[in-house]
Backbone bond lengths (Angstrom), bond angles and torsions (degrees), N, CA, C in turn:
res aa  C-N    CA-C-N  psi(-1)  N-CA   C-N-CA  omega(-1)  CA-C   N-CA-C  phi
1 M - - - 1.445 - - 1.523 108.66 -
2 S 1.298 114.25 139.42 1.462 117.69 179.56 1.528 109.59 -88.95
3 A 1.296 115.17 170.63 1.470 121.03 -178.86 1.532 110.60 -66.57
4 Q 1.301 117.33 -36.07 1.465 120.76 -179.66 1.531 110.99 -66.82
5 E 1.342 116.68 -39.94 1.460 120.09 178.60 1.528 110.81 -66.46
6 T 1.322 116.60 -37.83 1.465 120.84 179.24 1.527 110.51 -65.09
7 V 1.321 116.43 -44.59 1.472 120.66 178.69 1.521 110.05 -62.95
8 A 1.315 117.43 -41.20 1.465 121.17 179.63 1.521 111.02 -63.92
9 L 1.324 118.32 -40.64 1.457 121.39 179.07 1.533 111.96 -67.29
10 V 1.330 115.94 -38.84 1.462 119.59 -179.99 1.521 110.18 -67.49
11 L 1.304 117.21 -42.49 1.465 120.65 -179.14 1.524 112.17 -71.62
12 A 1.315 118.32 -27.11 1.462 121.60 -177.81 1.524 112.95 -80.87
13 Q 1.331 118.16 -11.60 1.460 120.08 -178.82 1.522 110.79 -72.26
14 A 1.307 115.24 146.58 1.466 120.92 177.96 1.528 109.00 -73.24
15 P 1.335 118.07 138.96 1.467 119.48 179.72 1.522 110.97 -69.86
16 V 1.312 114.73 152.04 1.459 121.32 179.18 1.532 107.62 -76.37
17 P 1.344 118.40 131.10 1.469 118.72 179.94 1.532 110.54 -65.48
18 P 1.330 117.49 139.06 1.463 120.01 -178.28 1.525 111.12 -73.04
19 Q 1.326 115.29 161.17 1.458 120.49 179.27 1.535 110.81 -70.29
20 D 1.340 116.61 -35.28 1.473 121.47 178.32 1.521 107.70 -110.76
21 P 1.313 119.22 104.45 1.465 121.12 -175.70 1.527 113.03 -75.28
22 G 1.320 117.67 67.29 1.464 121.23 172.90 1.500 115.31 70.39
23 G 1.304 119.76 35.04 1.455 121.33 178.29 1.512 113.57 77.13
24 Q 1.302 117.95 14.94 1.462 120.66 -179.09 1.526 110.33 -102.47
25 G 1.309 114.78 53.41 1.454 119.74 178.96 1.524 110.83 -79.50
26 E 1.314 116.12 -158.41 1.472 120.23 -176.49 1.522 112.69 -69.32
27 D 1.357 118.73 -22.78 1.467 121.38 179.58 1.520 113.16 -94.07
28 F 1.317 118.58 4.52 1.460 120.63 -177.73 1.530 111.11 -66.73
29 G 1.318 116.40 129.98 1.457 121.45 177.29 1.513 114.67 87.71
30 K 1.314 118.05 -2.82 1.456 120.87 179.94 1.529 108.51 -99.03
31 S 1.315 116.40 134.58 1.465 119.03 177.79 1.519 109.31 -105.65
32 S 1.301 114.32 154.28 1.461 118.73 -178.71 1.526 109.76 -94.63
33 P 1.307 118.19 166.40 1.466 120.53 176.45 1.533 111.96 -61.22
34 L 1.325 116.78 -25.31 1.460 120.16 177.81 1.530 110.73 -63.87
35 G 1.310 117.70 -36.24 1.458 121.74 176.60 1.518 111.93 -62.22
36 L 1.317 117.50 -40.53 1.459 122.16 177.54 1.522 110.97 -65.30
37 V 1.324 116.11 -42.12 1.468 120.06 178.80 1.527 110.45 -62.91
38 L 1.330 117.31 -44.34 1.462 120.53 178.45 1.520 111.67 -61.82
39 L 1.309 117.01 -40.76 1.453 121.18 179.08 1.527 110.95 -62.69
40 I 1.312 117.60 -42.30 1.468 121.58 179.03 1.526 110.34 -67.05
41 V 1.331 117.88 -41.20 1.472 121.19 178.55 1.523 110.12 -62.33
42 F 1.317 117.85 -43.78 1.468 120.59 178.61 1.527 111.10 -63.97
43 A 1.319 118.07 -39.46 1.470 120.97 178.58 1.519 110.86 -63.84
44 I 1.328 117.42 -41.57 1.472 120.77 178.13 1.527 109.94 -65.24
45 A 1.331 117.83 -41.19 1.466 121.19 178.93 1.524 110.59 -62.24
46 V 1.322 118.09 -40.80 1.469 121.29 178.82 1.521 110.45 -64.41
47 V 1.336 117.49 -40.85 1.470 120.50 178.95 1.525 110.22 -61.25
48 F 1.332 118.13 -45.27 1.460 120.87 179.40 1.524 112.19 -66.26
49 L 1.329 117.63 -37.17 1.455 120.06 177.52 1.527 111.59 -65.49
50 I 1.324 116.92 -39.42 1.465 120.40 178.51 1.524 110.31 -66.14
51 R 1.332 117.39 -41.87 1.464 120.32 178.10 1.524 110.96 -61.50
52 S 1.315 116.95 -43.70 1.455 120.79 -179.99 1.530 110.91 -64.31
53 M 1.315 116.50 -41.81 1.457 119.97 -179.69 1.526 111.17 -64.39
54 T 1.330 118.01 -41.36 1.464 119.69 -180.00 1.527 111.03 -67.32
55 K 1.331 118.38 -34.72 1.470 120.46 176.14 1.520 110.50 -62.71
56 H 1.322 116.78 -44.24 1.462 120.07 -179.97 1.522 111.40 -67.91
57 L 1.310 117.77 -36.90 1.458 120.23 179.54 1.526 112.01 -69.91
58 K 1.323 117.27 -30.34 1.465 119.92 177.41 1.520 111.49 -68.77
59 K 1.336 117.48 -25.17 1.457 120.93 179.24 1.519 112.43 -75.91
60 L 1.320 117.89 -19.06 1.456 121.03 -179.06 1.524 110.50 -73.57
61 P 1.336 117.04 142.64 1.466 118.72 176.84 1.527 110.62 -73.56
62 V 1.328 114.85 155.79 1.453 119.54 179.77 1.529 109.73 -70.30
63 V 1.342 115.87 -42.31 1.460 121.76 178.88 1.523 107.52 -120.38
64 F 1.309 116.36 133.12 1.449 120.51 178.77 1.524 109.26 -87.71
65 D 1.326 116.65 124.41 1.450 122.03 -179.47 1.521 108.53 -101.62
66 E 1.335 117.54 126.21 1.462 121.73 -178.09 1.522 111.84 -60.54
67 E 1.327 117.05 -42.87 1.464 120.24 -176.58 1.528 111.14 -64.34
68 K 1.328 116.96 -43.53 1.459 120.02 179.15 1.527 110.82 -66.41
69 A 1.312 117.24 -36.98 1.456 120.66 179.50 1.524 110.67 -66.65
70 N 1.329 116.72 -41.08 1.463 119.68 178.47 1.513 111.41 -67.19
71 A 1.320 117.24 -36.61 1.464 120.74 179.91 1.531 110.56 -69.46
72 A 1.304 117.85 -31.34 1.454 121.35 -177.37 1.527 112.75 -87.10
73 A 1.335 117.09 -9.28 1.465 120.20 -177.59 1.522 110.37 -68.44
74 P 1.315 117.88 145.03 1.467 120.88 177.76 1.530 111.11 -65.49
75 A 1.313 116.14 160.34 1.459 121.70 -175.69 1.527 111.81 -62.98
76 H 1.330 118.70 -38.89 1.473 119.64 -177.79 1.524 111.54 -66.97
77 V 1.325 117.34 -28.97 1.461 120.28 177.28 1.523 109.30 -71.24
78 K 1.333 116.29 -41.97 1.463 120.26 178.84 1.532 110.48 -62.86
79 R 1.352 116.70 -41.79 1.461 119.90 179.24 1.522 110.49 -63.06
80 A 1.321 117.28 -42.75 1.459 121.14 -179.63 1.525 111.17 -63.67
81 E 1.319 117.62 -40.07 1.462 120.80 178.70 1.526 110.42 -66.92
82 A 1.343 117.41 -39.64 1.458 120.69 179.30 1.528 110.70 -65.47
83 E 1.335 117.46 -41.66 1.462 120.78 178.24 1.521 111.33 -64.64
84 A 1.327 117.35 -39.23 1.464 120.95 178.87 1.521 110.47 -65.28
85 A 1.327 116.64 -40.74 1.468 120.13 178.52 1.525 110.44 -65.35
86 K 1.332 116.76 -39.86 1.467 120.81 -179.83 1.529 110.04 -65.43
87 R 1.338 117.35 -42.69 1.461 120.14 178.06 1.517 111.08 -63.62
88 A 1.323 117.73 -37.53 1.462 120.77 179.04 1.520 110.78 -65.47
89 E 1.326 116.53 -40.57 1.464 120.16 178.09 1.517 110.74 -65.92
90 D 1.332 116.87 -42.07 1.459 120.73 179.56 1.523 111.37 -63.75
91 S 1.320 116.85 -40.69 1.459 119.69 -179.39 1.524 111.03 -69.34
92 E 1.321 118.08 -32.53 1.458 120.58 176.96 1.523 110.43 -69.89
93 A 1.322 117.73 -36.73 1.459 121.51 -178.55 1.526 110.93 -71.88
94 T 1.308 118.72 -32.89 1.464 121.19 -176.89 1.519 113.05 -87.74
95 E 1.290 118.80 -13.28 1.460 121.04 -179.72 1.514 109.78 -71.13
96 T 1.333 115.56 138.83 1.457 119.83 175.70 1.515 107.94 -90.37
97 P 1.302 116.79 140.87 1.467 118.07 179.85 1.522 110.12 -67.54
98 E 1.310 114.81 135.00 1.453 120.73 -179.36 1.520 109.22 -83.74
99 P 1.330 117.28 142.93 1.475 118.66 178.32 1.523 109.77 -68.20
100 E 1.308 114.13 151.16 1.456 119.05 -179.95 1.515 109.65 -68.77
101 E 1.300 115.09 142.27 1.451 119.72 -178.66 1.516 109.37 -79.25
102 T 1.325 115.49 139.76 1.457 120.13 176.52 1.511 107.73 -102.54
103 P 1.298 117.44 143.93 1.471 119.09 -179.94 1.518 109.73 -64.66
104 S 1.307 116.89 142.54 1.462 121.72 -177.49 1.531 111.97 -74.05
105 K 1.315 117.37 -30.39 1.475 120.88 178.51 1.512 108.12 -115.77
106 P 1.295 116.62 132.41 1.469 117.51 177.43 1.521 109.81 -69.52
107 S 1.301 114.78 142.26 1.457 118.54 -179.33 1.512 108.84 -79.87
108 R 1.295 115.90 139.16 1.452 121.08 179.04 1.510 109.40 -104.25
109 A 1.268 114.44 124.54 1.470 119.88 179.50 1.517 108.21 -79.28
110 K 1.291 115.46 141.89 1.442 121.42 -178.64 1.538 107.69 -84.31
111 T 1.294 116.29 123.68 1.475 119.19 178.86 1.509 108.59 -112.90
112 D 1.287 114.93 130.41 1.478 119.66 178.91 1.491 110.19 -119.06
């Protein structure tokens, strides 16, 4: 027998079935009472989370008003916004105007 025939015979043999067929023993598919308890606990947690979320959403206004939002903002936020606006104004004042760009190729008018 040649080496190729031996390899072909070895590869053609049916594999031996394992002793444990992939975790499908006698307890496969059965759940314990602990699984039921966990499922109920998760369902109760979801109900409480939904209730909390709806309470918070009811507190939100239907339309957001800029003036009311600015009035309710904390002082440090207002200071930060004022400083940012001041820096923007300063940077605009110190910028030199850039010359207008000229096209690199002259445009040719179509004459008919």
